[in-house]
Structures are given as structure tokens and as C-alpha cells.
DODOVEX-392376 format. One record per residue: residue in one letter; y, x, z of N, C-alpha, C in turn. Coordinates in nm, 2 decimals. Layout:
N
[r "A",[Y,X,Z],[Y,X,Z],[Y,X,Z]];
...
***
This chain:
274
[r "M",[-0.12,0.08,0.00],[0.00,0.00,0.00],[0.12,0.09,0.00]];
[r "A",[0.22,0.06,-0.09],[0.34,0.14,-0.10],[0.43,0.11,0.02]];
[r "L",[0.48,0.21,0.09],[0.57,0.19,0.20],[0.71,0.18,0.15]];
[r "P",[0.80,0.11,0.23],[0.94,0.10,0.19],[1.00,0.23,0.20]];
[r "T",[1.10,0.25,0.12],[1.18,0.38,0.13],[1.32,0.34,0.19]];
[r "F",[1.39,0.45,0.22],[1.53,0.43,0.28],[1.62,0.35,0.18]];
[r "A",[1.60,0.38,0.05],[1.68,0.31,-0.05],[1.65,0.16,-0.05]];
[r "D",[1.53,0.11,0.00],[1.50,-0.03,0.00],[1.57,-0.11,0.10]];
[r "A",[1.64,-0.04,0.19],[1.72,-0.11,0.29],[1.85,-0.17,0.23]];
[r "A",[1.84,-0.30,0.20],[1.95,-0.37,0.13],[2.08,-0.37,0.21]];
[r "P",[2.20,-0.34,0.15],[2.32,-0.32,0.23],[2.36,-0.44,0.31]];
[r "A",[2.33,-0.57,0.27],[2.37,-0.68,0.34],[2.27,-0.73,0.44]];
[r "E",[2.15,-0.67,0.44],[2.04,-0.73,0.52],[2.02,-0.65,0.65]];
[r "P",[1.93,-0.54,0.64],[1.89,-0.48,0.77],[1.98,-0.37,0.81]];
[r "T",[1.99,-0.34,0.94],[2.06,-0.22,0.98],[1.96,-0.11,0.96]];
[r "F",[2.01,0.01,0.98],[1.92,0.13,0.97],[1.81,0.12,1.07]];
[r "L",[1.83,0.08,1.19],[1.73,0.08,1.29],[1.62,-0.03,1.26]];
[r "D",[1.67,-0.14,1.20],[1.57,-0.24,1.16],[1.48,-0.18,1.05]];
[r "W",[1.54,-0.12,0.95],[1.46,-0.05,0.84],[1.37,0.05,0.90]];
[r "L",[1.41,0.13,1.00],[1.33,0.23,1.05],[1.21,0.17,1.13]];
[r "R",[1.23,0.06,1.20],[1.12,0.00,1.27],[1.02,-0.05,1.17]];
[r "R",[1.06,-0.12,1.06],[0.97,-0.18,0.97],[0.89,-0.07,0.90]];
[r "T",[0.96,0.04,0.86],[0.89,0.15,0.79],[0.79,0.22,0.87]];
[r "T",[0.83,0.26,0.99],[0.74,0.34,1.08],[0.62,0.25,1.12]];
[r "E",[0.65,0.13,1.16],[0.54,0.04,1.21],[0.44,0.01,1.10]];
[r "S",[0.49,0.00,0.98],[0.40,-0.03,0.86],[0.31,0.09,0.84]];
[r "R",[0.37,0.21,0.85],[0.29,0.34,0.84],[0.19,0.35,0.95]];
[r "W",[0.23,0.32,1.07],[0.14,0.34,1.19],[0.03,0.23,1.18]];
[r "A",[0.06,0.12,1.13],[-0.05,0.01,1.12],[-0.16,0.05,1.03]];
[r "N",[-0.13,0.14,0.93],[-0.23,0.19,0.84],[-0.28,0.32,0.87]];
[r "T",[-0.26,0.37,0.99],[-0.31,0.50,1.03],[-0.46,0.48,1.07]];
[r "G",[-0.54,0.57,1.01],[-0.68,0.56,1.04],[-0.71,0.59,1.18]];
[r "S",[-0.82,0.53,1.24],[-0.85,0.55,1.38],[-0.89,0.69,1.41]];
[r "C",[-0.93,0.77,1.31],[-0.97,0.90,1.34],[-0.87,1.01,1.32]];
[r "D",[-0.74,0.96,1.28],[-0.64,1.06,1.25],[-0.61,1.16,1.36]];
[r "A",[-0.60,1.11,1.48],[-0.57,1.19,1.59],[-0.68,1.30,1.61]];
[r "A",[-0.81,1.26,1.59],[-0.92,1.35,1.61],[-0.93,1.45,1.50]];
[r "T",[-0.88,1.42,1.38],[-0.90,1.51,1.26],[-0.77,1.58,1.23]];
[r "A",[-0.66,1.56,1.30],[-0.54,1.62,1.27],[-0.55,1.77,1.30]];
[r "G",[-0.64,1.82,1.38],[-0.65,1.96,1.41],[-0.62,1.99,1.56]];
[r "L",[-0.67,2.09,1.61],[-0.65,2.12,1.75],[-0.50,2.14,1.78]];
[r "G",[-0.45,2.07,1.88],[-0.31,2.08,1.92],[-0.21,2.01,1.83]];
[r "E",[-0.26,1.95,1.72],[-0.16,1.89,1.62],[-0.16,1.74,1.65]];
[r "P",[-0.05,1.69,1.71],[-0.04,1.55,1.75],[-0.03,1.46,1.63]];
[r "A",[-0.08,1.34,1.64],[-0.08,1.24,1.54],[-0.05,1.10,1.60]];
[r "W",[0.01,1.01,1.52],[0.03,0.88,1.57],[-0.10,0.80,1.57]];
[r "Q",[-0.11,0.71,1.67],[-0.23,0.64,1.69],[-0.22,0.50,1.62]];
[r "P",[-0.33,0.45,1.58],[-0.33,0.32,1.50],[-0.26,0.21,1.58]];
[r "G",[-0.18,0.13,1.51],[-0.11,0.02,1.57],[0.01,0.05,1.66]];
[r "T",[0.06,0.18,1.65],[0.17,0.22,1.74],[0.29,0.13,1.70]];
[r "R",[0.37,0.09,1.80],[0.49,0.01,1.78],[0.60,0.06,1.87]];
[r "W",[0.72,0.03,1.83],[0.84,0.07,1.91],[0.84,-0.02,2.03]];
[r "R",[0.87,0.03,2.15],[0.87,-0.05,2.27],[1.00,-0.14,2.27]];
[r "G",[1.11,-0.07,2.24],[1.24,-0.15,2.23],[1.29,-0.20,2.36]];
[r "G",[1.41,-0.25,2.35],[1.47,-0.34,2.46],[1.51,-0.28,2.59]];
[r "M",[1.57,-0.16,2.59],[1.64,-0.12,2.71],[1.76,-0.20,2.73]];
[r "S",[1.78,-0.26,2.84],[1.90,-0.34,2.87],[2.03,-0.25,2.89]];
[r "Q",[2.14,-0.32,2.89],[2.26,-0.24,2.92],[2.26,-0.19,3.06]];
[r "S",[2.21,-0.27,3.15],[2.20,-0.22,3.29],[2.11,-0.10,3.30]];
[r "D",[1.99,-0.10,3.22],[1.90,0.01,3.22],[1.98,0.14,3.17]];
[r "L",[2.06,0.12,3.07],[2.13,0.24,3.01],[2.23,0.29,3.11]];
[r "D",[2.30,0.19,3.18],[2.40,0.23,3.28],[2.33,0.31,3.40]];
[r "I",[2.21,0.27,3.43],[2.14,0.34,3.54],[2.10,0.48,3.50]];
[r "V",[2.06,0.50,3.37],[2.03,0.63,3.32],[2.15,0.72,3.32]];
[r "E",[2.26,0.67,3.28],[2.39,0.75,3.29],[2.42,0.79,3.43]];
[r "A",[2.41,0.70,3.52],[2.44,0.73,3.66],[2.34,0.82,3.72]];
[r "M",[2.21,0.80,3.69],[2.11,0.88,3.76],[2.11,1.03,3.71]];
[r "F",[2.14,1.05,3.58],[2.14,1.19,3.53],[2.28,1.24,3.50]];
[r "G",[2.38,1.17,3.54],[2.52,1.22,3.52],[2.56,1.25,3.38]];
[r "V",[2.52,1.16,3.29],[2.55,1.18,3.15],[2.62,1.06,3.09]];
[r "H",[2.69,1.08,2.98],[2.75,0.97,2.90],[2.67,0.97,2.77]];
[r "L",[2.59,0.86,2.75],[2.51,0.84,2.63],[2.60,0.80,2.51]];
[r "P",[2.61,0.87,2.40],[2.68,0.83,2.29],[2.64,0.69,2.24]];
[r "L",[2.74,0.62,2.18],[2.72,0.48,2.14],[2.60,0.47,2.05]];
[r "A",[2.58,0.56,1.95],[2.47,0.55,1.86],[2.34,0.56,1.93]];
[r "Y",[2.33,0.65,2.03],[2.21,0.66,2.11],[2.18,0.54,2.19]];
[r "R",[2.28,0.48,2.25],[2.26,0.36,2.33],[2.21,0.25,2.24]];
[r "R",[2.25,0.24,2.12],[2.20,0.14,2.02],[2.06,0.17,1.99]];
[r "F",[2.02,0.29,1.97],[1.88,0.33,1.94],[1.79,0.29,2.06]];
[r "L",[1.84,0.32,2.18],[1.75,0.29,2.30],[1.74,0.14,2.32]];
[r "S",[1.85,0.07,2.30],[1.84,-0.08,2.32],[1.76,-0.15,2.21]];
[r "T",[1.74,-0.08,2.10],[1.67,-0.14,1.99],[1.53,-0.09,1.98]];
[r "L",[1.51,0.04,1.99],[1.37,0.10,1.96],[1.32,0.17,2.09]];
[r "H",[1.39,0.26,2.14],[1.36,0.33,2.26],[1.25,0.44,2.24]];
[r "T",[1.12,0.40,2.25],[1.02,0.50,2.23],[0.89,0.43,2.18]];
[r "P",[0.81,0.49,2.10],[0.69,0.43,2.05],[0.57,0.42,2.16]];
[r "D",[0.49,0.32,2.15],[0.37,0.30,2.24],[0.26,0.27,2.15]];
[r "P",[0.14,0.33,2.16],[0.11,0.44,2.25],[0.18,0.57,2.20]];
[r "P",[0.18,0.67,2.28],[0.24,0.80,2.23],[0.15,0.87,2.13]];
[r "L",[0.20,0.98,2.09],[0.12,1.07,2.00],[-0.01,1.11,2.07]];
[r "A",[-0.12,1.14,1.99],[-0.24,1.19,2.05],[-0.28,1.32,1.98]];
[r "A",[-0.35,1.40,2.06],[-0.39,1.53,2.00],[-0.52,1.58,2.07]];
[r "L",[-0.58,1.68,2.02],[-0.70,1.74,2.08],[-0.65,1.87,2.15]];
[r "A",[-0.70,1.89,2.27],[-0.66,2.02,2.34],[-0.78,2.07,2.42]];
[r "V",[-0.78,2.19,2.45],[-0.89,2.25,2.53],[-0.84,2.26,2.68]];
[r "R",[-0.92,2.19,2.76],[-0.89,2.19,2.91],[-1.02,2.23,2.98]];
[r "H",[-1.01,2.34,3.06],[-1.12,2.39,3.13],[-1.25,2.41,3.05]];
[r "G",[-1.22,2.46,2.93],[-1.33,2.49,2.84],[-1.39,2.37,2.77]];
[r "R",[-1.33,2.26,2.78],[-1.38,2.14,2.71],[-1.27,2.08,2.62]];
[r "L",[-1.31,2.02,2.51],[-1.22,1.96,2.41],[-1.19,1.82,2.46]];
[r "V",[-1.06,1.79,2.49],[-1.02,1.66,2.54],[-0.91,1.60,2.45]];
[r "R",[-0.89,1.47,2.46],[-0.79,1.40,2.39],[-0.67,1.39,2.49]];
[r "V",[-0.55,1.43,2.44],[-0.43,1.42,2.53],[-0.32,1.34,2.45]];
[r "E",[-0.23,1.29,2.53],[-0.12,1.21,2.47],[0.01,1.28,2.51]];
[r "E",[0.11,1.27,2.42],[0.24,1.33,2.45],[0.35,1.24,2.37]];
[r "R",[0.46,1.23,2.44],[0.57,1.15,2.38],[0.66,1.24,2.30]];
[r "L",[0.70,1.19,2.18],[0.80,1.26,2.10],[0.94,1.22,2.15]];
[r "F",[0.96,1.09,2.17],[1.09,1.04,2.23],[1.07,1.01,2.37]];
[r "P",[1.17,1.05,2.46],[1.16,1.03,2.60],[1.14,0.88,2.64]];
[r "D",[1.07,0.86,2.75],[1.06,0.73,2.81],[1.16,0.73,2.93]];
[r "W",[1.28,0.67,2.90],[1.38,0.67,3.00],[1.36,0.57,3.12]];
[r "T",[1.26,0.49,3.11],[1.22,0.40,3.22],[1.10,0.44,3.29]];
[r "G",[1.05,0.56,3.25],[0.93,0.61,3.32],[0.96,0.71,3.43]];
[r "P",[0.86,0.79,3.47],[0.89,0.89,3.58],[1.00,0.98,3.54]];
[r "T",[1.08,1.02,3.64],[1.20,1.10,3.62],[1.17,1.25,3.61]];
[r "T",[1.05,1.30,3.66],[1.02,1.44,3.66],[1.02,1.50,3.52]];
[r "P",[0.95,1.43,3.42],[0.96,1.49,3.28],[1.10,1.49,3.23]];
[r "L",[1.18,1.39,3.26],[1.32,1.39,3.21],[1.40,1.50,3.27]];
[r "L",[1.39,1.52,3.40],[1.46,1.63,3.47],[1.42,1.76,3.41]];
[r "G",[1.29,1.78,3.38],[1.25,1.90,3.32],[1.31,1.92,3.18]];
[r "A",[1.32,1.81,3.10],[1.38,1.82,2.97],[1.52,1.85,2.97]];
[r "F",[1.60,1.80,3.07],[1.74,1.84,3.08],[1.75,1.99,3.12]];
[r "E",[1.67,2.04,3.20],[1.68,2.18,3.24],[1.62,2.28,3.14]];
[r "A",[1.53,2.24,3.05],[1.46,2.33,2.97],[1.56,2.42,2.88]];
[r "P",[1.66,2.37,2.82],[1.75,2.46,2.74],[1.81,2.58,2.82]];
[r "M",[1.85,2.55,2.94],[1.91,2.65,3.03],[1.80,2.75,3.07]];
[r "E",[1.68,2.70,3.10],[1.58,2.79,3.14],[1.54,2.89,3.03]];
[r "G",[1.54,2.84,2.91],[1.51,2.93,2.80],[1.62,3.04,2.78]];
[r "I",[1.75,3.00,2.79],[1.85,3.09,2.78],[1.85,3.20,2.89]];
[r "L",[1.82,3.15,3.02],[1.82,3.24,3.13],[1.70,3.34,3.12]];
[r "R",[1.59,3.29,3.06],[1.48,3.39,3.04],[1.52,3.50,2.95]];
[r "G",[1.60,3.46,2.85],[1.65,3.57,2.76],[1.75,3.66,2.83]];
[r "V",[1.84,3.60,2.91],[1.93,3.69,2.99],[1.85,3.78,3.08]];
[r "A",[1.74,3.74,3.14],[1.67,3.82,3.23],[1.61,3.94,3.17]];
[r "I",[1.58,3.94,3.03],[1.52,4.05,2.97],[1.62,4.12,2.88]];
[r "G",[1.75,4.10,2.90],[1.85,4.18,2.83],[1.93,4.11,2.72]];
[r "R",[1.92,3.98,2.70],[2.01,3.92,2.60],[2.14,3.88,2.67]];
[r "W",[2.25,3.90,2.60],[2.38,3.87,2.65],[2.48,3.85,2.54]];
[r "H",[2.55,3.74,2.54],[2.64,3.71,2.43],[2.78,3.76,2.46]];
[r "P",[2.85,3.82,2.37],[2.99,3.87,2.40],[3.09,3.76,2.44]];
[r "A",[3.06,3.64,2.39],[3.15,3.53,2.43],[3.15,3.50,2.58]];
[r "W",[3.05,3.55,2.65],[3.04,3.53,2.79],[3.12,3.63,2.87]];
[r "G",[3.18,3.73,2.81],[3.25,3.83,2.88],[3.17,3.94,2.93]];
[r "D",[3.22,4.02,3.03],[3.15,4.13,3.08],[3.02,4.08,3.15]];
[r "R",[2.92,4.16,3.14],[2.79,4.12,3.20],[2.79,4.18,3.34]];
[r "P",[2.77,4.10,3.44],[2.76,4.14,3.58],[2.64,4.23,3.60]];
[r "D",[2.65,4.33,3.69],[2.54,4.42,3.72],[2.43,4.34,3.79]];
[r "D",[2.47,4.25,3.88],[2.37,4.18,3.96],[2.31,4.06,3.88]];
[r "A",[2.18,4.05,3.89],[2.10,3.95,3.81],[2.15,3.81,3.85]];
[r "R",[2.17,3.79,3.98],[2.20,3.65,4.03],[2.34,3.62,3.98]];
[r "E",[2.43,3.71,3.97],[2.57,3.69,3.92],[2.56,3.65,3.77]];
[r "R",[2.47,3.71,3.70],[2.46,3.68,3.56],[2.41,3.54,3.54]];
[r "V",[2.31,3.49,3.62],[2.27,3.36,3.62],[2.38,3.26,3.65]];
[r "H",[2.45,3.29,3.76],[2.56,3.20,3.80],[2.67,3.19,3.69]];
[r "L",[2.70,3.30,3.63],[2.81,3.30,3.53],[2.76,3.21,3.41]];
[r "V",[2.64,3.23,3.36],[2.59,3.16,3.24],[2.58,3.01,3.28]];
[r "R",[2.53,2.98,3.39],[2.52,2.84,3.43],[2.66,2.77,3.44]];
[r "A",[2.76,2.85,3.49],[2.90,2.79,3.50],[2.95,2.77,3.37]];
[r "L",[2.93,2.86,3.27],[2.98,2.83,3.14],[2.92,2.71,3.07]];
[r "A",[2.79,2.70,3.09],[2.71,2.59,3.03],[2.75,2.45,3.10]];
[r "S",[2.78,2.46,3.23],[2.81,2.33,3.30],[2.95,2.28,3.25]];
[r "A",[3.03,2.37,3.20],[3.17,2.32,3.15],[3.16,2.27,3.00]];
[r "A",[3.04,2.29,2.94],[3.02,2.25,2.80],[2.97,2.10,2.80]];
[r "P",[2.97,2.04,2.68],[2.91,1.91,2.66],[2.76,1.91,2.70]];
[r "R",[2.72,1.80,2.77],[2.58,1.79,2.81],[2.49,1.78,2.69]];
[r "L",[2.37,1.83,2.70],[2.26,1.81,2.60],[2.17,1.70,2.65]];
[r "I",[2.15,1.60,2.57],[2.07,1.48,2.61],[1.93,1.49,2.54]];
[r "P",[1.82,1.50,2.61],[1.69,1.50,2.55],[1.67,1.39,2.45]];
[r "F",[1.63,1.43,2.32],[1.62,1.33,2.22],[1.47,1.32,2.17]];
[r "A",[1.42,1.44,2.13],[1.28,1.44,2.08],[1.23,1.58,2.09]];
[r "G",[1.14,1.60,2.18],[1.08,1.74,2.20],[1.19,1.83,2.24]];
[r "Q",[1.21,1.94,2.16],[1.31,2.04,2.19],[1.44,2.01,2.11]];
[r "R",[1.46,1.89,2.07],[1.58,1.84,2.00],[1.67,1.77,2.10]];
[r "Y",[1.80,1.81,2.10],[1.89,1.75,2.20],[2.02,1.70,2.13]];
[r "L",[2.06,1.58,2.17],[2.18,1.52,2.12],[2.30,1.57,2.21]];
[r "V",[2.40,1.62,2.14],[2.51,1.68,2.20],[2.61,1.57,2.24]];
[r "A",[2.64,1.55,2.36],[2.74,1.44,2.41],[2.88,1.50,2.40]];
[r "L",[2.93,1.50,2.28],[3.07,1.55,2.26],[3.17,1.44,2.30]];
[r "P",[3.26,1.48,2.38],[3.37,1.38,2.42],[3.44,1.32,2.30]];
[r "G",[3.45,1.19,2.30],[3.53,1.12,2.20],[3.45,1.10,2.07]];
[r "H",[3.32,1.13,2.07],[3.23,1.11,1.96],[3.12,1.01,2.00]];
[r "G",[3.09,0.92,1.91],[2.98,0.82,1.94],[2.85,0.86,1.88]];
[r "D",[2.84,0.98,1.82],[2.72,1.02,1.76],[2.71,1.17,1.75]];
[r "G",[2.60,1.23,1.73],[2.56,1.37,1.71],[2.67,1.47,1.73]];
[r "P",[2.64,1.59,1.69],[2.52,1.64,1.62],[2.40,1.65,1.71]];
[r "V",[2.29,1.69,1.65],[2.16,1.71,1.73],[2.12,1.86,1.70]];
[r "I",[2.09,1.93,1.81],[2.06,2.07,1.80],[1.91,2.09,1.85]];
[r "A",[1.85,2.20,1.81],[1.72,2.24,1.85],[1.74,2.36,1.94]];
[r "V",[1.68,2.36,2.06],[1.68,2.48,2.15],[1.54,2.53,2.17]];
[r "H",[1.51,2.65,2.12],[1.38,2.71,2.13],[1.41,2.84,2.21]];
[r "G",[1.38,2.84,2.34],[1.41,2.96,2.42],[1.55,2.98,2.42]];
[r "A",[1.59,3.10,2.37],[1.73,3.14,2.37],[1.79,3.12,2.23]];
[r "D",[1.72,3.05,2.14],[1.77,3.03,2.00],[1.81,2.89,1.98]];
[r "V",[1.93,2.87,1.93],[1.99,2.74,1.91],[2.03,2.71,1.76]];
[r "T",[1.99,2.59,1.71],[2.02,2.56,1.57],[2.06,2.41,1.56]];
[r "V",[2.16,2.38,1.48],[2.19,2.24,1.45],[2.09,2.20,1.34]];
[r "I",[2.02,2.08,1.37],[1.92,2.03,1.28],[1.96,1.90,1.21]];
[r "A",[2.06,1.83,1.27],[2.10,1.70,1.20],[2.24,1.67,1.25]];
[r "P",[2.32,1.61,1.16],[2.46,1.57,1.20],[2.47,1.45,1.29]];
[r "D",[2.36,1.37,1.30],[2.37,1.25,1.38],[2.24,1.19,1.42]];
[r "V",[2.24,1.08,1.49],[2.11,1.02,1.53],[2.02,0.98,1.42]];
[r "A",[2.08,0.92,1.31],[2.01,0.88,1.20],[1.94,0.99,1.13]];
[r "G",[2.01,1.10,1.12],[1.96,1.22,1.05],[1.84,1.28,1.12]];
[r "V",[1.84,1.29,1.25],[1.73,1.34,1.33],[1.61,1.25,1.33]];
[r "L",[1.64,1.12,1.33],[1.53,1.02,1.33],[1.45,1.03,1.20]];
[r "L",[1.52,1.04,1.08],[1.46,1.06,0.95],[1.37,1.19,0.95]];
[r "R",[1.43,1.29,1.01],[1.36,1.42,1.01],[1.24,1.42,1.09]];
[r "E",[1.25,1.37,1.22],[1.14,1.38,1.31],[1.02,1.28,1.28]];
[r "L",[1.06,1.18,1.21],[0.96,1.08,1.18],[0.90,1.10,1.04]];
[r "G",[0.94,1.21,0.97],[0.88,1.24,0.84],[0.93,1.15,0.73]];
[r "L",[1.05,1.10,0.74],[1.10,1.01,0.64],[1.20,1.07,0.55]];
[r "G",[1.21,1.21,0.55],[1.31,1.28,0.47],[1.43,1.31,0.54]];
[r "E",[1.52,1.38,0.46],[1.65,1.42,0.51],[1.76,1.33,0.46]];
[r "R",[1.87,1.30,0.54],[1.98,1.22,0.49],[2.07,1.30,0.40]];
[r "R",[2.10,1.25,0.29],[2.19,1.32,0.20],[2.33,1.29,0.23]];
[r "H",[2.42,1.38,0.19],[2.56,1.36,0.21],[2.61,1.23,0.15]];
[r "G",[2.67,1.14,0.23],[2.73,1.02,0.18],[2.63,0.90,0.18]];
[r "T",[2.50,0.92,0.22],[2.41,0.82,0.22],[2.43,0.73,0.34]];
[r "P",[2.45,0.59,0.32],[2.48,0.51,0.44],[2.36,0.49,0.52]];
[r "A",[2.38,0.48,0.65],[2.27,0.45,0.75],[2.25,0.30,0.76]];
[r "G",[2.21,0.24,0.66],[2.18,0.09,0.66],[2.30,0.02,0.62]];
[r "G",[2.30,-0.11,0.64],[2.41,-0.20,0.59],[2.51,-0.23,0.69]];
[r "S",[2.58,-0.34,0.67],[2.69,-0.38,0.76],[2.64,-0.39,0.90]];
[r "G",[2.71,-0.34,1.00],[2.67,-0.35,1.14],[2.56,-0.25,1.17]];
[r "A",[2.54,-0.15,1.09],[2.43,-0.06,1.12],[2.43,0.00,1.26]];
[r "G",[2.31,0.03,1.31],[2.30,0.07,1.45],[2.34,0.21,1.47]];
[r "V",[2.36,0.29,1.37],[2.41,0.43,1.38],[2.52,0.46,1.28]];
[r "T",[2.59,0.56,1.30],[2.70,0.60,1.22],[2.66,0.63,1.08]];
[r "R",[2.74,0.59,0.98],[2.72,0.62,0.84],[2.73,0.77,0.82]];
[r "A",[2.65,0.82,0.73],[2.66,0.96,0.70],[2.77,1.00,0.60]];
[r "T",[2.89,1.01,0.66],[3.00,1.04,0.57],[3.05,1.18,0.60]];
[r "G",[2.98,1.25,0.69],[3.02,1.39,0.73],[2.95,1.49,0.65]];
[r "P",[2.93,1.61,0.71],[2.88,1.73,0.64],[2.73,1.71,0.60]];
[r "A",[2.68,1.81,0.53],[2.54,1.80,0.48],[2.44,1.78,0.59]];
[r "S",[2.33,1.72,0.55],[2.23,1.68,0.65],[2.17,1.79,0.73]];
[r "D",[2.17,1.91,0.68],[2.12,2.02,0.76],[2.21,2.06,0.88]];
[r "G",[2.33,2.00,0.88],[2.42,2.03,0.99],[2.49,2.16,0.98]];
[r "S",[2.47,2.24,0.88],[2.52,2.37,0.87],[2.67,2.38,0.87]];
[r "A",[2.73,2.28,0.82],[2.88,2.28,0.82],[2.94,2.22,0.95]];
[r "L",[2.86,2.17,1.04],[2.91,2.10,1.15],[2.96,2.20,1.26]];
[r "V",[2.89,2.31,1.28],[2.93,2.40,1.39],[2.93,2.54,1.33]];
[r "A",[3.05,2.59,1.32],[3.07,2.73,1.28],[3.15,2.80,1.39]];
[r "P",[3.08,2.89,1.46],[3.15,2.96,1.57],[3.28,3.02,1.52]];
[r "G",[3.38,2.99,1.60],[3.52,3.05,1.58],[3.59,2.97,1.47]];
[r "R",[3.54,2.87,1.42],[3.61,2.79,1.31],[3.63,2.65,1.36]];
[r "G",[3.74,2.59,1.31],[3.77,2.45,1.35],[3.82,2.37,1.23]];
[r "A",[3.78,2.40,1.12],[3.83,2.34,1.00],[3.80,2.19,1.00]];
[r "S",[3.87,2.12,0.92],[3.85,1.97,0.91],[3.71,1.94,0.88]];
[r "G",[3.65,1.84,0.95],[3.51,1.80,0.93],[3.41,1.88,1.01]];
[r "E",[3.45,1.99,1.07],[3.36,2.06,1.15],[3.38,2.04,1.30]];
[r "R",[3.27,2.03,1.38],[3.29,2.00,1.52],[3.24,2.13,1.60]];
[r "E",[3.33,2.18,1.68],[3.30,2.29,1.76],[3.23,2.24,1.89]];
[r "I",[3.12,2.30,1.93],[3.06,2.27,2.06],[3.08,2.38,2.16]];
[r "P",[3.16,2.36,2.26],[3.19,2.47,2.35],[3.05,2.52,2.41]];
[r "F",[3.04,2.65,2.42],[2.93,2.73,2.47],[2.82,2.73,2.37]];
[r "W",[2.77,2.62,2.32],[2.65,2.61,2.24],[2.68,2.66,2.10]];
[r "S",[2.80,2.64,2.04],[2.84,2.70,1.91],[2.83,2.85,1.91]];
[r "D",[2.86,2.91,2.02],[2.86,3.06,2.02],[2.72,3.11,2.00]];
[r "L",[2.62,3.03,2.04],[2.48,3.08,2.04],[2.41,3.05,1.90]];
[r "M",[2.48,2.99,1.81],[2.41,2.95,1.68],[2.37,3.08,1.60]];
[r "G",[2.44,3.18,1.62],[2.41,3.31,1.55],[2.31,3.39,1.62]];
[r "G",[2.26,3.34,1.74],[2.17,3.42,1.82],[2.24,3.49,1.93]];
[r "I",[2.16,3.52,2.03],[2.21,3.60,2.15],[2.17,3.74,2.14]];
[r "P",[2.26,3.83,2.13],[2.22,3.97,2.10],[2.14,4.03,2.22]];
[r "W",[2.05,4.13,2.18],[1.99,4.21,2.28],[2.08,4.32,2.32]];
[r "L",[2.10,4.34,2.45],[2.19,4.44,2.50],[2.13,4.52,2.61]];
[r "P",[2.10,4.65,2.59],[2.04,4.73,2.70],[2.12,4.72,2.83]];
[r "F",[2.06,4.71,2.94],[2.13,4.70,3.07],[2.21,4.83,3.09]];
[r "G",[2.34,4.81,3.12],[2.43,4.92,3.14],[2.51,4.95,3.02]];
[r "A",[2.47,4.89,2.90],[2.55,4.91,2.78],[2.68,4.83,2.78]];
[r "P",[2.79,4.87,2.72],[2.91,4.79,2.72],[2.90,4.67,2.64]];
[r "V",[2.97,4.56,2.68],[2.97,4.44,2.60],[3.08,4.45,2.50]];
[r "R",[3.05,4.43,2.37],[3.16,4.44,2.27],[3.20,4.29,2.23]];
[r "T",[3.32,4.26,2.26],[3.37,4.12,2.23],[3.44,4.12,2.10]];
***
């Protein structure tokens, strides 16, 4: 059966999120029951009949903001109140205590579930950067590197705490809560490496769900769409964040923009070149 494409979302009819629900649930309904078992060791796959849970209430969203001290961008609030997270989660095969077992993992956070995984997701980017700092990585934008390891940690944490919060979105992908913006960009944080992967919520959803990349100027659904239209830079986000630049159409992310080109390795005791 042919699945609908993004172009099939008629301008006057569905919003982008409506189209996304139909497309993904149609695909998941036709997932073979053995896909998770045959995907390969450690390779997660969607389970047959997976559906979006949907329906976080406005009070639920307000509780999340208060509990974690974040401001959820408008586009993300719409996503959570419409789709939220798929049930059941992804399934994969893993080796546990010498035995092959089936495990489940969520791609998108469950904001109404246990808080421990969410707290870990919030802290993960900083933990990766601090592991790099511990073994000699230091960015010139941070200023002089303190001799004391605890002072280095304190300084980097202070700089990051003054920057926009990173909101867990999908695995190691984080939505940047830029003040005054109701949407994206979305960055990937792998250890001490940071990359912009999508300009907005719609772009990262298309990417993470295997539905392609959003092209420049492609609308995110029709009238009243649940996420911002793609009228900004290219879908790879490369023009969104350029360290040291603030040209029209580009968004500077304090602290995180500086890390886009990598965090240099600097021998302990070596001078910091700014």
C-alpha cells in the first residue's frame, strides 16, 4: 500500500501534525510483527500497531514547565498536546547477562512518566561537555582555563546556565528554548560535540521519523498548522547558527553556538588563545 507523502497534505485540510499522525500510524500499522527481532542486535524498530498517545493538557504542560524550570516553545507545546509520544516504544534486541533479550526504548520523552529519565536527559549534554573538559578540552570563548578542576567545572556550568535551556526532544536531539522564539532550532549533542540538525520542530520530526528533510520554503501543513512554516534557512540548519555572526536570518545561541566548530584539545598548562 502506498503511504501518503508530505506533499499529499492539502493546504486547506490537515495541519502538519495531523498529516504526521496519519502517515506514521499508517506505516506502523503495516509493520511486520518480526521487524523488531530482525532489525539486528541493538537496532530499535517500531512495533506493530504503534500509535501516538497524544493529549497532554495545558495543565500538564504547565506542570512540566514548573517542575523542570523551562519554557516550552509554542511549537513544542502544540506537538505535545497533539501527539506527545508513541506507544508502545521502539523495540530492540540486546545482550543482558549473556542472554539475548528484547528491550524497549523511547525515541520521544514521556513527560507524564517517571522523572528520573527526564532529569538524566536534561543533564546529559553538560555531562558530555564536562567529560571533555576533564580530559583536556577547553574552548577559547570560555576565557582563561582555571588550574583547579573544580573551578573549571564551576565556570563551564555557570556559562551554560546563562544560556538558553536545552529541552530533550528525541534521544540526543535537543530543542533550544531561545527567548522570543516559538520554535527551534534543534541541536544534537554527542559528548562534547554539538551540531544543528534542524531549524524547527517540523524539520526534526521529519528527520527522526524517516520522512525526509524539509526543503527551504516548504510549508509545514496548511492553515493553522501545528508548527511554524519553513520560511527560514536550509533544513540542515547550517545557516542558523554561525559562531560570531549575526546576519539577518541567523540565530545565535549563547554558549552553544561557540561549540559548533568543536571544543579544542588543549594540554594542561598551555595558554588559552582567544
